[in-house]
C-alpha positions in Angstrom: 105.1 105.3 82.1 104.6 106.7 85.5 106.7 109.3 87.1 110.3 107.9 86.9 113.8 109.4 86.9 115.3 107.4 84.0 117.9 109.5 82.2 117.6 109.7 78.4 119.8 107.4 76.4 121.7 110.2 74.7 122.4 113.9 75.4 121.2 114.8 72.0 117.9 112.9 71.5 117.5 111.5 68.1 113.9 111.9 67.0 111.9 108.7 66.4 112.0 109.1 62.6 115.8 109.3 62.7 116.0 113.0 62.3 118.2 114.5 65.0 116.5 117.1 67.1 118.4 120.2 68.5 116.4 119.7 71.7 117.7 117.4 74.4 117.9 116.9 78.2 120.5 119.7 78.4 118.7 121.8 75.9 114.9 121.2 76.3 112.1 122.6 74.2 109.7 125.1 75.8 106.4 123.5 74.9 103.1 125.2 75.2 100.3 123.3 77.0 97.3 123.0 74.7 95.0 120.8 76.8 95.1 119.7 80.5 92.0 117.8 81.5 91.0 115.3 84.2 90.3 111.8 82.9 89.0 110.3 86.1 85.5 110.9 87.6 84.6 112.5 90.9 84.3 109.1 92.6 87.8 108.0 91.7 90.5 107.4 94.3 93.0 108.6 91.7 93.6 111.8 89.8 94.7 110.9 86.2 95.1 113.7 83.6 95.4 114.0 79.9 98.0 116.6 78.8 98.5 117.8 75.2 101.5 120.0 74.2 102.8 121.4 70.9 106.2 120.4 69.6 108.7 122.4 67.5 109.0 121.6 63.8 111.5 118.7 63.4 110.6 117.2 66.8 109.3 113.8 65.7 108.6 110.6 67.6 107.3 107.1 67.0 104.7 105.3 69.2 106.6 103.6 72.0 108.8 106.6 72.6 108.8 108.7 75.8 108.7 112.4 76.6 111.1 113.8 79.2 109.6 116.5 81.3 111.9 118.8 83.4 110.1 119.4 86.7 110.2 122.3 89.2 109.1 122.4 92.8 106.1 124.5 93.8 107.0 127.8 95.6 105.3 126.6 98.9 107.6 123.5 99.1 110.7 125.6 98.4 109.6 128.2 101.0 109.3 125.5 103.6 112.8 124.2 103.0 114.3 127.7 103.1 112.5 128.4 106.4 113.8 125.1 107.9 117.4 125.9 106.8 117.2 129.5 107.9 118.0 131.0 104.5 116.0 133.7 102.7 116.6 132.3 99.3 118.7 135.1 97.8 122.0 133.6 98.9 124.3 132.8 96.0 125.6 129.3 95.2 127.5 127.8 92.4 125.7 125.1 90.5 128.4 122.5 89.5 128.5 121.9 85.7 130.9 119.3 84.4 133.8 120.9 82.5 133.0 124.4 83.5 133.5 126.7 86.5 129.8 126.3 87.2 126.8 128.7 87.2 126.1 131.2 89.9 122.4 131.0 91.0 120.4 131.7 94.1 119.7 129.0 96.6 116.0 129.5 95.8 116.6 128.6 92.2 118.7 125.6 93.2 115.9 124.3 95.4 113.3 125.0 92.8 114.8 123.4 89.7 118.3 121.9 90.4 118.1 119.8 93.5 115.8 117.0 94.6 114.1 118.1 97.8 111.2 115.6 97.5 111.5 111.9 98.4 114.2 111.6 101.1 117.0 109.1 100.5 119.2 107.5 103.1 122.2 108.9 101.3 121.0 112.4 102.0 120.6 111.6 105.7 124.2 110.3 105.8 125.6 113.4 104.0 123.6 115.7 106.2 125.0 114.1 109.3 128.6 114.5 108.0 128.1 118.2 108.0 127.5 118.1 111.8 131.0 116.7 112.4 131.3 115.6 116.0 128.1 117.3 117.0 125.6 114.9 115.4 122.3 115.0 117.3 121.5 111.7 119.1 118.3 111.2 117.0 120.3 111.6 113.8 123.1 109.4 115.0 120.5 106.6 115.5 119.9 106.6 111.8 123.6 106.1 110.7 125.6 103.0 110.0 124.8 99.5 108.8 123.4 98.5 112.2 120.8 101.2 111.9 119.7 100.6 108.3 116.2 99.5 109.3 115.7 102.5 111.5 116.9 104.8 108.6 114.7 103.1 106.1 111.7 103.6 108.4 112.6 107.2 108.9 112.9 108.2 105.2 109.7 106.4 104.2 107.2 109.0 103.2 109.5 111.9 104.3 111.1 114.7 102.3 114.2 116.8 102.8 112.2 119.5 104.6 111.4 116.9 107.4 115.1 116.1 107.9 116.0 119.8 108.0 113.2 120.5 110.5 113.9 117.5 112.7 117.6 118.3 112.9 118.0 122.1 112.4 121.0 124.3 112.2 123.4 121.8 110.5 123.6 123.4 107.1 125.6 126.7 107.6 126.6 127.2 104.0 123.9 126.7 101.3 126.6 125.5 98.9 126.7 122.3 101.0 123.3 121.4 99.7 124.9 120.2 96.4 126.7 117.6 98.5 123.6 116.4 100.3 120.9 116.3 97.7 120.7 114.4 94.4 120.2 116.4 91.3 116.6 116.9 90.2 116.2 114.6 87.1 113.7 114.7 84.3 110.7 112.5 84.5 110.0 110.1 81.6 106.4 109.5 80.4 105.3 107.1 77.7 103.8 109.1 74.9 100.1 108.6 74.6 99.6 109.8 71.0 100.5 109.1 67.4 102.1 112.0 65.7 100.4 110.9 62.4 97.0 111.4 64.2 98.1 114.6 65.9 100.7 116.5 63.8 102.9 118.8 65.8 101.6 117.5 69.2 102.5 115.1 71.9 100.0 113.7 74.5 100.6 112.3 78.0 98.5 110.2 80.4 99.7 111.1 83.9 98.6 109.8 87.3 99.0 112.7 89.7 100.8 111.4 92.8 99.1 112.8 95.9 99.4 111.3 99.4 99.4 112.1 103.1 102.5 111.2 105.1 103.6 112.2 108.6 100.8 114.7 109.0 101.5 116.5 105.7 99.9 116.5 102.2 102.5 115.5 99.6 102.7 115.3 95.9 105.0 113.9 93.2 107.3 116.7 91.9 106.5 116.3 88.2 103.0 114.8 88.3 102.1 117.4 90.9 103.5 120.2 88.6 101.5 118.8 85.6 98.3 118.4 87.7 98.4 121.7 89.6 100.6 124.2 87.7 100.6 123.2 84.0 97.7 125.4 82.8 96.7 125.8 79.2 99.1 128.3 77.6 101.8 127.6 80.1 105.3 126.4 79.0 106.9 123.1 80.0 110.5 122.1 79.4 110.5 118.8 77.4 112.6 116.6 75.2 111.9 113.4 73.2 113.5 110.0 74.1 113.6 107.0 71.9 112.5 103.5 73.0 113.5 101.1 70.4 112.6 98.2 72.7 108.9 99.0 72.5 107.8 99.2 68.8 104.9 98.2 66.6 105.5 95.3 64.2 107.1 96.3 60.9 104.4 94.4 59.1 101.1 96.2 59.6 99.2 93.0 59.0 100.6 91.4 62.2 98.1 91.0 65.0 98.9 92.8 68.3 97.9 92.1 71.9 98.2 95.0 74.4 98.0 94.8 78.2 97.9 98.3 79.8 96.1 98.9 83.1 95.9 102.4 84.5 98.3 104.8 82.9 100.0 101.8 81.3 97.3 102.5 78.6 99.3 105.4 77.3 101.5 103.8 74.6 98.6 101.6 73.4 96.5 104.7 72.7 99.5 105.7 70.5 99.8 102.3 68.9 96.1 102.2 68.0 96.0 105.7 66.7 99.0 105.0 64.5 97.6 101.8 63.1 94.2 103.4 62.5 95.7 106.4 60.6 98.0 104.2 58.6 95.2 101.8 57.6 96.9 98.8 59.2 95.0 95.6 58.6 96.3 93.6 61.5 93.9 92.6 64.3 94.1 94.6 67.6 93.4 93.2 71.1 93.4 95.6 74.1 93.1 94.7 77.7 92.6 97.7 80.1 92.0 97.7 83.8 91.6 100.0 86.7 89.4 100.3 89.8 85.9 101.4 88.7 84.3 101.6 85.3 82.3 104.7 86.2 85.2 106.8 87.2 88.5 105.2 86.0 87.8 104.1 82.4 90.4 106.1 80.6 89.7 107.0 77.0 86.5 105.0 77.1 84.7 106.7 74.2 87.7 106.5 71.9 88.3 102.8 72.6 84.7 101.8 72.4 84.4 103.8 69.2 87.3 101.9 67.7 85.6 98.6 68.8 82.3 99.6 67.2 84.0 100.4 63.9 85.6 97.0 63.9 89.1 98.4 64.0 89.7 97.3 67.6 89.1 93.6 67.2 88.9 92.6 70.8 88.5 94.9 73.9 88.6 93.5 77.4 88.2 95.5 80.6 88.9 94.6 84.2 87.6 96.9 86.9 88.7 95.5 90.2 86.3 97.3 92.6 83.1 96.8 90.6 82.3 93.4 92.1 83.0 91.5 95.3 85.9 89.5 93.9 88.6 91.6 92.4 89.2 91.1 88.7 92.5 92.2 87.1 93.8 92.3 83.5 95.6 88.9 84.0 92.2 87.4 84.9 90.6 88.6 81.7 93.6 87.2 79.8 93.2 83.9 81.5 89.5 83.7 80.5 90.6 84.0 76.9 93.5 81.6 77.2 92.7 79.5 74.1 92.1 82.6 71.9 95.3 84.1 73.2 97.3 81.1 72.1 95.6 81.1 68.7 96.7 84.8 68.2 100.3 83.9 69.2 100.3 81.1 66.6 99.2 83.6 64.0 102.4 85.6 64.9 100.8 88.2 67.2 103.1 90.6 69.1 102.4 90.8 72.8 102.9 94.0 74.8 102.7 94.9 78.4 103.0 98.4 80.0 102.7 99.3 83.7 103.6 98.0 87.1 106.6 95.8 87.0 106.4 94.5 90.6 103.1 92.6 90.4 101.0 93.1 87.3 103.7 92.4 84.6 104.8 89.2 86.5 101.2 88.0 86.8 100.5 88.7 83.1 103.6 86.8 82.1 102.5 83.8 84.3 99.2 83.7 82.5 101.0 84.0 79.1 103.1 81.0 80.0 100.1 79.0 81.2 98.3 79.7 77.9 101.3 78.7 75.9 101.8 75.5 77.9 98.1 74.6 77.4 98.2 75.5 73.7 101.3 73.4 72.9 100.2 70.7 75.4 103.7 71.0 76.9 105.6 71.4 80.1 106.4 74.8 81.8 109.9 74.5 80.5 108.6 74.1 76.9 106.4 77.1 77.4 109.3 79.1 78.6 111.3 78.1 75.5 108.4 79.2 73.3 108.3 82.6 75.1 112.1 82.9 74.8 111.7 82.5 71.1 109.1 85.3 71.1 111.5 87.6 72.9 114.2 86.8 70.4 111.8 87.7 67.6 110.8 90.9 69.5 107.3 89.6 69.6 107.2 90.0 73.4 107.9 93.6 74.6 107.5 95.3 77.9 107.6 98.9 79.1 107.4 98.4 82.9 108.4 100.5 85.9 
């Protein structure tokens, strides 16, 4: 799972094995970083890292679960916002906490770990403008109202709160008002990339570090940037476990599984394969992985190819889009094996997809439907009914974002 802001399903996170953990979103565990290494090569256009952390005794998870990581902003980003607002950071504010009078903290602490100063939202622009009362600058006025929605969307694209505060300075007089402008900084949820049976007392993540240039500035994702830049071996990270009962291995370990996971979507499937290998599962395993270039973007290559050589990983397909003139993606590899795919489904295989929801997951589902229609010699409607039955049987599961 990439960097997302999905809230956990419960305040007290139940551990995967059913044992309640004392750690939660509101009471995270301070986990020590054991490993933080770059997975991608020097020619890669991406920066993808593998992070290993230790977990407290009693913190247990099942492959398919997620880890919540509580991020903080880097000092340089906070300094820029303070400068744009004209505060020195020592000013006191009250952090609103439901059912309590709130906690007194400094505005620096609020901007570091409580408020979202990254990706700018239209709502923040509107709330910021309200503080100006009748003295809204003309440029800011041009971003307000339904008639200016397009202009506002264009303005916030690629910008952060510091840009708004810099472009229209002097509006925030009282730092307490920041709690009315900015959304709360939420945990980021990452699909766990390890089996606890294979790595007792540990949890692993596969993280794409979001780095980009926008409006003349170098930017980074708040949590992925923290993991990539500031989570050194020996450092502590605030984490909690989050169940995902909608993404689970088959109960019968003899059941075949097909896993489609391009890029960091590979994470839960590394966990699936490790779990099945350690448990001695007899079911066949088919993995389809894709990225840009084999030489620089083949995540966990040695591990997966080792599983294939041993015969544990029954079928391994890769799709590296930039290694040939015509781009090849995971759905293309799946289409090439259309007949075999249907044979696996007829044997009761479970089909899993993890990664980009907007394009990849839709394209994979289309190939799946085509393969079913061809296999049953039926219409698209009959293929859709077959897939609907698979969903009802929990044989088609997706973890997409």
